[in-house]
Backbone bond lengths (Angstrom), bond angles and torsions (degrees), N, CA, C in turn:
res aa  C-N    CA-C-N  psi(-1)  N-CA   C-N-CA  omega(-1)  CA-C   N-CA-C  phi
1 M - - - 1.423 - - 1.488 108.58 -
2 T 1.318 114.85 131.49 1.459 118.69 179.18 1.547 109.73 -81.66
3 D 1.297 112.97 166.15 1.464 118.92 179.44 1.571 111.29 -63.39
4 R 1.294 115.40 -37.57 1.498 119.22 179.71 1.511 110.60 -67.15
5 I 1.273 121.92 -40.86 1.392 122.58 176.75 1.519 114.80 -66.97
6 A 1.362 114.04 -38.90 1.472 118.00 174.97 1.490 112.16 -63.92
7 L 1.331 118.50 -41.93 1.394 121.99 178.86 1.519 113.02 -62.64
8 V 1.303 115.66 -45.46 1.522 121.56 179.40 1.495 107.65 -62.62
9 L 1.342 118.62 -48.06 1.467 121.70 177.84 1.500 113.02 -57.54
10 G 1.289 118.40 -43.95 1.456 122.37 175.92 1.466 113.32 -60.63
11 L 1.323 116.14 -43.68 1.464 120.65 178.47 1.505 113.08 -64.00
12 V 1.302 117.25 -37.95 1.493 122.99 -177.65 1.531 105.13 -71.04
13 I 1.282 119.89 -40.75 1.514 121.17 -179.16 1.536 107.63 -68.23
14 L 1.311 117.01 -44.85 1.482 119.17 -177.06 1.535 109.87 -65.98
15 S 1.302 119.10 -40.65 1.479 121.00 178.99 1.520 110.75 -70.17
16 A 1.295 120.56 -33.20 1.476 122.14 175.04 1.496 110.86 -66.42
17 L 1.344 118.18 -40.97 1.473 120.00 176.42 1.499 112.68 -65.38
18 T 1.318 114.89 -44.18 1.481 120.01 178.31 1.527 111.66 -59.56
19 L 1.274 113.72 -46.18 1.524 116.84 175.60 1.499 114.06 -60.64
20 D 1.317 116.78 -42.30 1.418 121.02 179.82 1.534 111.68 -64.76
21 V 1.337 117.44 -39.83 1.482 119.49 177.78 1.538 110.93 -67.29
22 V 1.322 117.55 -38.23 1.481 121.74 -179.39 1.567 109.72 -65.28
23 L 1.339 114.31 -43.46 1.472 116.43 -175.41 1.526 113.21 -83.51
24 N 1.356 117.57 -34.87 1.459 117.22 -171.23 1.556 116.10 -118.50
25 G 1.312 115.12 -8.23 1.474 117.07 -177.37 1.545 108.06 92.38
26 S 1.282 115.87 173.59 1.418 119.89 -173.16 1.548 115.73 -111.71
27 E 1.314 117.08 7.08 1.477 121.20 -177.66 1.534 110.96 -60.60
28 H 1.352 113.81 -45.84 1.493 117.97 -176.45 1.500 112.70 -71.04
29 L 1.325 119.96 -22.16 1.484 120.19 177.87 1.509 108.75 -71.61
30 V 1.282 120.47 -29.21 1.487 121.57 174.71 1.549 109.11 -63.55
31 F 1.327 115.67 -46.63 1.455 121.98 -179.88 1.518 109.07 -61.16
32 L 1.309 119.74 -49.00 1.442 123.88 -179.93 1.507 110.60 -62.68
33 G 1.305 119.40 -37.38 1.478 123.22 179.13 1.516 108.54 -64.26
34 Q 1.337 117.60 -46.33 1.484 120.46 177.61 1.507 111.44 -61.30
35 K 1.309 118.59 -41.07 1.492 122.35 179.68 1.548 109.75 -64.61
36 M 1.385 114.05 -37.48 1.433 117.76 -177.12 1.586 108.75 -67.76
37 F 1.335 118.57 -39.75 1.441 119.58 179.70 1.508 110.66 -69.51
38 D 1.353 117.77 -33.20 1.467 119.08 176.33 1.534 109.08 -66.26
39 F 1.309 118.11 -41.25 1.442 122.50 179.97 1.559 109.80 -63.28
40 I 1.297 117.65 -43.45 1.478 118.59 179.73 1.479 110.02 -66.01
41 E 1.360 119.65 -38.06 1.408 120.90 175.67 1.540 111.41 -62.38
42 W 1.274 116.52 -42.16 1.528 122.04 -179.75 1.527 107.88 -63.16
43 L 1.350 117.74 -43.77 1.451 118.63 -179.82 1.516 111.80 -66.13
44 A 1.326 117.34 -36.02 1.497 119.28 174.34 1.417 113.37 -62.63
45 F 1.343 117.17 -35.48 1.480 119.24 178.90 1.550 110.54 -64.70
46 W 1.307 116.21 -43.07 1.461 119.24 -174.57 1.567 110.68 -80.58
47 R 1.272 117.52 -8.06 1.457 121.78 176.48 1.455 109.59 -73.91
């Protein structure tokens, strides 16, 4: 992955998160963050 692609991808993800927080609030992001950490822990266990 080139630096340009990584930068564009990062900007797209950041703008999507910003738009989501502005339109819907941030309560569900906390829930999704907790589920993501649980999933990473589960993957580490099976590794």
